[in-house]
C-alpha positions in Angstrom: 19.8 15.3 31.2 20.6 12.6 33.6 18.0 11.7 36.3 17.0 8.6 38.2 13.6 9.5 39.4 11.2 12.1 38.1 7.6 13.2 38.0 5.6 14.3 35.0 2.9 16.9 35.3 -0.6 16.2 34.2 -1.3 16.6 30.5 -4.6 18.2 31.4 -2.8 21.0 33.2 -0.6 21.6 30.2 -3.5 21.5 27.9 -5.3 24.1 30.0 -2.5 26.6 29.7 -2.2 26.0 26.0 -5.9 26.8 25.4 -5.5 30.1 27.3 -2.4 30.9 25.2 -4.3 30.4 22.0 -6.0 33.8 22.6 -2.8 35.5 21.6 0.0 37.4 23.3 0.3 40.5 21.2 -1.8 43.5 20.1 -3.1 43.8 16.6 -0.7 45.6 14.4 2.3 45.1 16.8 5.0 42.8 15.5 6.1 40.1 18.0 9.5 40.6 19.4 12.0 37.9 18.4 13.4 36.4 21.6 15.2 33.5 19.9 18.5 35.0 21.2 17.6 33.7 24.7 18.5 30.2 23.5 21.7 28.6 24.7 22.2 31.3 27.3 22.4 30.5 31.1 19.6 32.3 33.0 19.2 32.6 36.7 15.6 32.6 37.9 15.5 35.5 40.4 11.8 36.0 41.1 8.5 34.2 40.6 5.3 36.2 40.8 2.1 34.4 41.6 -1.3 36.2 42.1 0.7 39.4 42.6 3.0 38.0 45.3 6.7 37.8 44.7 8.8 34.8 45.6 12.6 35.5 45.4 15.3 32.9 45.0 16.3 32.7 48.7 20.0 32.0 49.1 23.3 33.2 47.6 24.4 29.5 47.3 21.3 28.8 45.2 22.0 31.8 43.0 25.5 30.3 42.3 24.1 27.0 41.2 20.7 28.0 39.7 20.9 27.8 35.9 18.1 27.4 33.3 18.9 27.0 29.6 16.5 27.1 26.7 17.4 24.7 23.8 14.5 24.7 21.4 13.3 21.3 20.3 12.7 21.0 16.5 10.2 18.3 17.1 8.4 18.9 20.5 5.5 16.7 19.3 7.4 13.5 20.2 5.9 11.6 23.1 8.8 11.7 25.4 9.5 13.1 28.9 11.8 16.1 29.3 14.1 17.6 26.7 17.4 19.5 26.5 15.9 22.6 28.1 15.9 23.2 31.9 18.6 23.0 34.6 18.1 23.7 38.2 16.9 26.5 40.6 19.3 25.3 43.3 17.9 21.9 44.3 16.2 19.5 41.9 17.2 19.0 38.2 14.6 20.0 35.7 14.2 19.0 32.1 11.6 20.1 29.5 11.0 20.7 25.8 11.0 24.3 24.7 9.6 26.0 21.6 10.4 29.7 20.8 8.2 31.5 18.2 8.5 35.3 18.0 7.8 36.5 21.6 6.2 33.2 22.7 8.0 30.6 24.7 6.2 27.2 25.2 7.5 24.7 27.8 6.1 21.2 27.7 6.9 17.7 28.9 8.5 19.0 32.2 10.1 16.4 34.5 12.2 16.8 37.6 14.1 14.8 40.2 12.5 14.2 43.5 14.9 15.5 46.1 13.2 16.9 49.2 14.2 20.6 49.3 13.9 22.6 52.6 11.9 25.8 52.6 12.2 28.6 51.5 14.1 27.1 48.5 11.6 24.2 48.3 8.6 26.6 48.1 10.4 28.8 45.5 11.1 25.7 43.4 7.5 24.6 43.6 6.2 28.0 42.5 8.8 28.1 39.7 7.8 24.7 38.3 4.0 25.6 38.4 4.6 28.8 36.4 7.4 27.5 34.1 5.3 24.9 32.4 2.9 26.1 29.7 2.9 29.0 27.2 4.4 32.5 28.0 4.9 35.9 26.5 8.6 36.6 26.7 10.2 40.0 27.1 13.9 40.8 27.2 15.4 44.0 28.5 19.0 45.2 29.2 20.5 47.4 31.9 24.2 48.1 32.6 25.1 45.3 30.1 23.0 42.7 31.9 20.0 41.1 30.2 16.7 40.4 32.0 14.2 37.9 30.7 10.5 37.9 31.9 8.1 35.0 31.0 4.5 35.9 31.7 1.6 33.4 31.6 -1.8 34.4 30.1 -3.1 34.6 33.7 -0.5 37.2 34.6 1.9 35.1 36.7 5.5 35.5 35.7 9.2 34.4 36.2 12.0 37.0 36.1 15.4 35.7 35.0 18.8 37.5 34.9 21.5 36.4 32.5 24.1 34.4 34.4 27.4 36.3 34.4 30.3 34.5 32.8 32.6 33.0 35.5 36.0 34.7 36.2 39.0 32.9 34.6 40.7 33.1 38.0 39.1 31.5 41.0 36.8 29.2 39.0 37.3 25.4 39.1 37.4 24.4 35.4 36.6 20.8 34.5 38.9 19.2 32.0 37.0 15.9 31.8 36.4 13.0 34.1 38.2 13.7 37.5 40.4 16.3 35.7 40.2 20.0 36.5 42.3 23.1 37.1 41.9 26.3 39.2 43.9 29.4 38.4 44.4 31.8 41.3 44.9 35.5 41.7 48.4 34.8 43.1 49.5 33.5 39.7 49.4 29.9 40.7 47.5 26.9 39.4 46.2 23.7 41.1 44.3 20.8 39.8 44.2 17.2 38.7 45.0 15.5 35.4 42.5 12.7 36.1 44.5 10.6 38.5 47.5 12.7 39.6 47.2 16.1 41.1 49.4 19.1 40.2 50.4 22.6 41.2 52.6 25.3 39.9 52.9 28.8 38.7 50.7 30.2 35.9 50.4 33.8 34.8 47.2 34.9 33.1 47.6 37.9 30.9 46.0 39.3 27.7 44.4 36.1 26.5 47.3 33.9 27.4 48.4 31.6 30.3 52.1 31.1 30.9 52.6 27.8 32.8 55.9 27.1 34.5 56.8 23.4 34.9 54.0 21.7 36.9 54.7 19.6 39.9 52.6 16.4 39.9 52.1 13.4 42.1 53.5 10.1 40.8 50.6 7.6 41.1 50.3 4.9 38.4 46.9 4.7 36.8 45.3 2.6 34.0 46.7 2.9 30.5 44.0 5.1 29.0 44.0 7.4 32.0 47.8 7.9 31.8 47.5 8.6 28.1 45.0 11.3 28.8 47.1 12.7 31.6 50.2 13.0 29.4 48.2 14.8 26.7 46.7 17.3 29.2 50.1 17.9 30.8 51.5 18.7 27.3 48.7 21.2 26.6 49.2 22.8 30.0 52.9 23.5 29.3 54.6 26.8 28.4 52.7 29.8 27.0 49.2 28.9 25.8 46.2 30.9 24.6 42.7 30.8 25.9 39.3 31.8 24.7 36.3 32.1 27.1 32.7 31.8 25.9 30.3 32.0 28.8 30.9 28.8 30.9 33.6 27.3 28.6 37.3 28.0 28.4 39.2 26.7 25.4 42.9 26.3 26.1 45.2 26.0 23.1 48.8 25.0 22.9 49.9 25.7 19.3 52.3 22.8 19.2 50.1 20.2 20.9 46.4 20.9 20.5 43.5 22.2 22.7 41.1 21.2 25.4 37.8 22.9 26.3 37.2 23.2 30.0 33.8 23.8 31.6 33.1 25.9 34.7 31.9 23.8 37.6 
């Protein structure tokens, strides 16, 4: 996780929540639910509950950009700041180490950037960070095909997440690498950039395939490596190709050239 400035929360505070968690999170004779499936899924924090009061993620724009991912650290005992888990609740970037054991999720070594966030988003973020660090009992439920994750502290505060829906193939800006992207539209057209030159054309999405007509591109001359990458991308985005979507990624394969994996922005 890239960051230029961050703050680390006091070890004493983390230790305090850990001691509380040691009392246990499940009843005698009740097996702990395995919530390891929450890893590597994008979760949108929708509500933080502190002392019985709910704080809701305030804006639609924040809901579009908010994204928390749990990537369990095999060695969370290392003395480093922040890990692969975290993301954003719509303002600052957050990093942390995560351990998942049965129905227990433990978040340590939390760091974040220091952008000043206006309220009510700033207040929501502060509440989220306070509750997110420490040890929690995790519960996953599902309704209408959408999963909800609730993390509850030993003191009863909680964060409620909803699984982030996969972006639509059409209308999403898909990153193809540095300065390269494409956007497929509902009008069967495509626009984008190959890294230096921009392009547009016709592209029909149907049954797991994209049929590209000949793309029109600008004619700027770029450095050698950039032009090489552009030519390769242009070859992939040519003719009828197949695609496979997995959450925020879109793998586009041209059987005669190769493939490229795009990421939703």
